[in-house]
C-alpha positions in Angstrom: 12.1 0.8 28.5 12.8 -2.4 26.8 9.6 -3.9 28.2 7.6 -1.0 26.6 9.2 -1.6 23.2 8.5 -5.4 23.3 4.9 -4.9 24.5 4.2 -2.5 21.7 5.3 -5.0 19.0 2.9 -7.5 17.6 3.7 -11.2 17.8 4.4 -11.4 14.1 6.7 -8.4 14.1 8.6 -9.8 17.1 9.0 -13.1 15.2 10.2 -11.2 12.1 12.8 -9.4 14.2 14.0 -12.6 15.7 14.0 -14.3 12.3 16.0 -11.3 10.8 18.6 -11.6 13.5 19.0 -15.3 13.0 19.2 -14.9 9.3 21.9 -12.2 9.6 23.9 -14.4 11.9 23.5 -17.3 9.6 24.4 -15.3 6.6 27.8 -14.7 8.0 28.7 -18.4 7.4 28.9 -18.7 3.7 29.9 -22.3 3.7 26.4 -23.6 3.3 25.2 -24.7 -0.1 22.5 -22.8 -1.9 20.4 -26.0 -1.9 19.9 -25.6 1.9 17.5 -22.7 1.2 15.3 -25.1 -0.8 15.9 -28.1 1.4 16.7 -26.8 4.9 18.5 -29.0 7.5 15.9 -30.2 9.9 17.6 -31.7 13.0 14.3 -32.9 14.4 13.4 -35.1 11.5 14.4 -38.7 12.0 14.9 -38.2 15.7 12.4 -39.8 18.1 11.2 -36.8 20.1 8.7 -38.8 22.3 10.0 -38.3 25.8 8.7 -41.6 27.0 9.8 -43.8 24.2 6.7 -43.8 22.0 3.9 -43.8 24.6 0.6 -42.1 23.6 1.5 -39.1 25.8 4.7 -37.0 26.2 5.8 -36.0 29.6 4.3 -32.5 29.1 0.8 -33.8 28.5 0.6 -33.6 24.7 -0.3 -36.5 22.4 2.9 -38.1 21.1 1.3 -39.1 17.8 0.1 -35.6 17.1 3.5 -34.2 18.1 5.4 -36.6 15.8 2.9 -36.1 13.0 3.3 -32.3 13.3 7.1 -32.6 13.1 6.9 -34.9 10.1 4.3 -32.8 8.3 6.0 -29.4 8.9 9.6 -30.7 8.3 9.8 -29.1 4.9 10.0 -25.8 6.6 12.9 -24.7 8.9 12.0 -24.6 12.6 12.6 -21.6 14.8 11.5 -23.6 17.8 10.1 -27.0 18.7 9.1 -27.8 22.2 7.9 -31.5 22.7 7.0 -31.0 26.3 4.9 -27.9 25.6 3.7 -29.2 22.3 4.5 -26.2 20.2 6.3 -25.7 16.9 7.1 -22.3 15.3 8.6 -22.4 11.9 10.7 -19.8 10.3 9.5 -18.0 7.2 9.5 -20.3 4.2 9.4 -19.3 0.5 8.2 -22.3 -1.6 9.8 -20.8 -4.8 12.5 -18.2 -4.2 11.4 -16.2 -7.2 7.8 -16.1 -5.9 7.2 -13.0 -3.7 5.3 -14.9 -1.1 6.3 -16.6 2.1 4.7 -18.5 5.0 5.2 -19.2 8.7 3.3 -21.8 10.8 2.6 -21.9 14.5 1.4 -25.3 15.6 0.2 -26.2 19.1 -0.8 -29.6 20.4 -3.5 -28.8 23.0 -4.4 -32.2 24.5 -3.3 -35.7 25.4 -6.0 -37.3 23.3 -5.8 -37.9 19.6 -8.8 -35.8 18.6 -9.5 -33.3 15.9 -9.7 -30.5 18.4 -6.4 -31.4 20.0 -4.4 -29.4 17.6 -4.3 -25.7 16.6 -2.5 -24.4 13.5 -2.0 -20.8 12.5 -0.6 -20.0 9.1 0.9 -16.5 8.5 1.4 -15.4 4.9 3.3 -12.4 3.6 3.7 -11.0 0.1 6.4 -8.6 -1.1 5.2 -5.1 -1.9 7.8 -2.7 -3.1 10.6 -4.7 -1.5 8.8 -5.0 1.9 7.0 -8.0 3.3 3.4 -7.2 4.0 0.9 -9.5 5.9 -1.7 -11.1 3.5 -4.7 -13.2 4.1 -4.4 -17.0 4.2 -7.1 -19.3 2.7 -8.9 -21.2 5.5 -8.5 -24.2 3.2 -4.7 -24.0 3.7 -5.0 -24.3 7.5 -7.5 -27.1 7.4 -5.4 -29.0 4.9 -2.4 -28.8 7.2 -4.4 -29.9 10.2 -5.9 -32.8 8.1 -2.4 -34.0 7.0 -1.2 -33.9 10.6 -4.2 -35.9 11.8 -3.9 -38.5 9.1 -0.2 -38.9 9.8 -0.9 -39.2 13.6 -3.4 -42.0 13.0 -1.0 -43.7 10.7 1.7 -43.6 13.4 -0.7 -45.0 16.0 -1.8 -47.8 13.6 1.9 -48.7 12.8 2.6 -49.0 16.6 -0.3 -51.3 17.1 0.7 -53.7 14.3 
């Protein structure tokens, strides 16, 4: 029965349910500062996640520069999961301005060992508030391409810094 329920849910709704559960658990600990909503703790930032010490490729077959650049570029958002071996990052919902009734979530996947423009896939989800409910809304294609461009520029910068 549980399998039927899960299979009927869309990926976005499933992520929303998981996010809601994690938010409700987190909300129980009121020791955190309100600033953390604006500037979330990001345990992956500043930590070298390259499994082989900075080689071009991680053990799982993804490009280490693209991985590190993705972590750096998306670090302003809280992460739900980040898998260096599989090359995937799923962010939690992020509201740029708490008073703005709009939020975003990003799913990023490194697809290849090579540092190429087609080695990364980014999907941006956007929701707006409508009568107190979050409703899916379209995302500008420019938003997705801007994020991919920033990741690629950062990856090239990391590779250039290593070769200095």
